[in-house]
C-alpha positions in Angstrom: 12.7 24.9 -1.2 14.0 23.5 1.9 14.0 19.4 1.2 13.5 17.6 4.3 13.1 13.4 4.4 11.0 12.1 7.6 12.5 8.8 8.4 10.3 6.1 10.3 12.1 3.0 9.9 12.7 0.4 12.9 16.6 1.3 12.5 18.3 4.6 12.3 19.2 6.2 9.2 22.4 4.9 7.9 22.4 6.8 4.5 23.7 10.4 3.4 22.6 13.6 3.9 24.0 14.3 0.4 21.4 14.1 -2.2 24.2 13.5 -4.6 25.3 10.8 -2.9 22.2 8.9 -3.0 22.0 8.9 -6.6 22.7 5.2 -8.3 24.9 5.7 -10.8 28.3 3.9 -11.9 31.1 6.2 -11.8 32.0 6.5 -15.4 28.1 7.8 -15.7 28.6 9.7 -12.7 32.0 11.3 -14.1 30.1 12.1 -17.4 26.9 13.8 -15.8 28.7 15.5 -13.0 27.4 19.3 -14.5 24.4 18.1 -14.2 23.5 16.2 -10.8 21.9 18.2 -8.5 24.1 18.8 -5.0 22.8 19.6 -1.7 22.1 18.6 1.4 18.9 17.7 3.2 17.1 17.9 6.2 16.4 14.9 8.0 14.0 13.9 10.8 15.3 10.4 11.6 12.1 9.5 14.2 14.0 6.4 15.5 16.1 8.9 17.6 12.8 10.6 18.8 11.3 9.9 22.0 7.4 11.0 22.6 8.6 13.3 25.2 10.7 15.1 22.3 7.7 14.8 20.0 5.3 16.8 22.5 7.9 19.4 22.8 7.8 20.1 18.9 5.5 23.1 18.0 3.2 21.3 15.8 -0.6 20.7 14.7 -2.3 18.0 16.4 -2.7 16.2 13.5 0.9 16.6 12.1 2.0 15.1 15.9 0.0 12.4 15.6 0.9 11.7 12.4 4.0 11.5 13.5 3.7 9.5 16.3 1.9 6.9 13.9 4.6 7.0 11.9 7.3 6.0 14.5 5.0 3.5 16.4 2.1 1.9 14.1 3.6 -0.3 11.7 3.2 -3.8 13.0 2.4 -2.8 16.5 -0.3 -4.5 18.3 -0.1 -2.5 21.5 -1.4 1.2 19.6 -4.4 1.6 21.3 -2.9 1.0 24.7 0.1 3.4 23.7 -2.3 5.8 22.2 -4.3 6.5 25.7 -1.7 9.3 27.2 -2.2 11.4 23.7 -5.9 11.2 24.6 -5.9 15.4 24.1 -3.8 15.4 20.9 -6.6 12.8 19.3 -9.7 15.3 20.6 -7.9 18.2 19.0 -7.8 16.4 15.7 -11.4 15.7 16.1 -12.0 19.2 17.0 -10.1 21.1 14.7 -12.2 22.6 11.2 -12.1 19.3 9.2 -11.2 17.2 12.2 -13.4 14.3 11.1 -12.2 13.6 7.9 -8.4 14.1 9.7 -9.1 11.5 12.1 -10.5 8.9 9.8 -7.3 9.0 7.7 -5.8 8.2 10.8 -7.9 5.2 11.6 -7.3 4.4 8.3 -3.3 4.2 9.0 -3.3 2.2 12.3 -5.8 -0.3 10.4 -3.8 -0.9 7.5 -0.3 -1.4 9.1 -0.4 -2.2 12.9 -1.9 -5.5 14.5 -4.0 -3.4 16.7 -7.4 -5.1 17.7 -10.2 -4.2 16.1 -12.1 -4.2 19.7 -9.1 -2.0 20.8 -9.2 0.2 18.5 -13.4 0.4 18.8 -12.6 1.1 22.5 -10.3 3.9 22.1 -12.0 5.5 19.8 -15.3 5.6 21.9 -13.4 6.9 25.3 -12.4 10.3 22.8 -16.4 11.1 22.4 -19.5 9.5 20.1 -18.0 12.0 17.0 -14.6 9.8 17.3 -16.5 6.2 17.8 -18.8 7.2 14.7 -15.2 8.2 12.9 -14.5 4.4 14.0 -17.4 2.8 12.6 -17.3 4.3 9.3 -13.4 3.8 8.6 -14.3 0.0 9.4 -17.1 0.2 7.0 -14.8 1.8 4.2 -12.4 -0.9 4.8 -14.8 -3.6 4.9 -16.4 -2.3 1.6 -13.1 -1.6 0.0 -11.6 -5.1 0.6 -15.3 -6.6 -0.8 -14.6 -4.7 -4.1 -11.8 -5.7 -4.2 -12.3 -9.7 -3.7 -15.3 -9.4 -5.6 -12.7 -7.5 -8.8 -10.4 -10.4 -8.5 -13.5 -12.9 -8.4 -14.6 -11.3 -11.9 -11.5 -11.5 -13.2 -11.0 -15.0 -12.6 -14.3 -16.0 -13.9 -13.6 -14.3 -16.6 -10.2 -16.1 -17.1 -11.6 -19.3 -16.6 -14.6 -18.4 -19.4 -11.9 -17.6 -21.8 -9.1 -20.7 -21.3 -12.3 -23.2 -21.7 -13.4 -21.2 -24.9 -10.0 -21.7 -26.3 -9.3 -25.1 -25.6 -12.8 -25.7 -27.0 -11.6 -23.5 -30.2 -8.9 -25.9 -30.4 -10.2 -28.8 -29.8 -12.7 -28.5 -32.7 -9.9 -27.4 -35.3 -7.0 -29.8 -34.1 -8.9 -32.8 -32.7 -7.4 -34.6 -29.4 -5.4 -31.9 -27.6 -2.5 -33.1 -25.4 -2.7 -33.1 -21.6 -0.6 -30.1 -21.0 -2.4 -27.7 -23.4 -5.7 -27.6 -21.3 -3.2 -26.9 -18.2 -1.3 -23.8 -19.9 -4.2 -22.7 -21.1 -6.0 -22.7 -17.9 -3.0 -21.0 -16.0 -2.6 -18.2 -17.9 -3.3 -13.7 -18.0 -6.5 -13.0 -19.9 -4.0 -11.2 -22.1 -1.8 -14.7 -23.3 -5.3 -16.2 -23.8 -6.1 -13.5 -25.9 -3.2 -13.4 -27.9 -3.2 -17.3 -28.1 -7.0 -17.2 -29.4 -5.7 -14.4 -32.1 -3.1 -16.9 -33.4 -5.4 -19.6 -33.3 -7.5 -18.4 -35.7 -5.3 -18.9 -38.8 -2.6 -21.3 -36.9 -1.9 -24.4 -38.7 -0.9 -26.3 -36.1 -0.6 -25.8 -32.1 3.3 -25.0 -32.2 2.2 -22.0 -34.3 -0.6 -21.1 -31.4 2.1 -21.5 -28.5 5.2 -20.5 -30.0 
């Protein structure tokens, strides 16, 4: 087994390349565990030190080459579609390999999630590579849109459940203890579902509000 770290931060790697030096232990703990701590150097591929020409010279599959390129250049980059055009041959090669459609969708998904590229420019890039590439872009966009809608619906359902439980708890406490202080409904409506469940369970047997919110 050969350990390899691929660093793709904005700046150069400034840490050690010995695993032992990366283990965060105090001096006493490190001394006590000396015999059990791993000691080996790992290979470091610092993409901050690698330019496009050097990447092209590497003997890598098209998917691996484009993956490294995107790790290096895509995050926060609004110009990534334009910067990928000189790599059209490698992008096309990704599509042409077995399972290339899925690999290309994975690359597009990464670009969509981490870059600041406009959807129109990214679609134009895909269209320039051929109908299958544009179809992969459309599939990616639909998948991400569906995931976003699902997350939004889930958040909405959770908020609705929390609101319903909060109103039920306030009503129960009002019936049991009479007029509530203004702070109680505000506290209940701001709480999580789990906290509301806890208060509701206490409210069944509590003799005072303090016992509910202790």
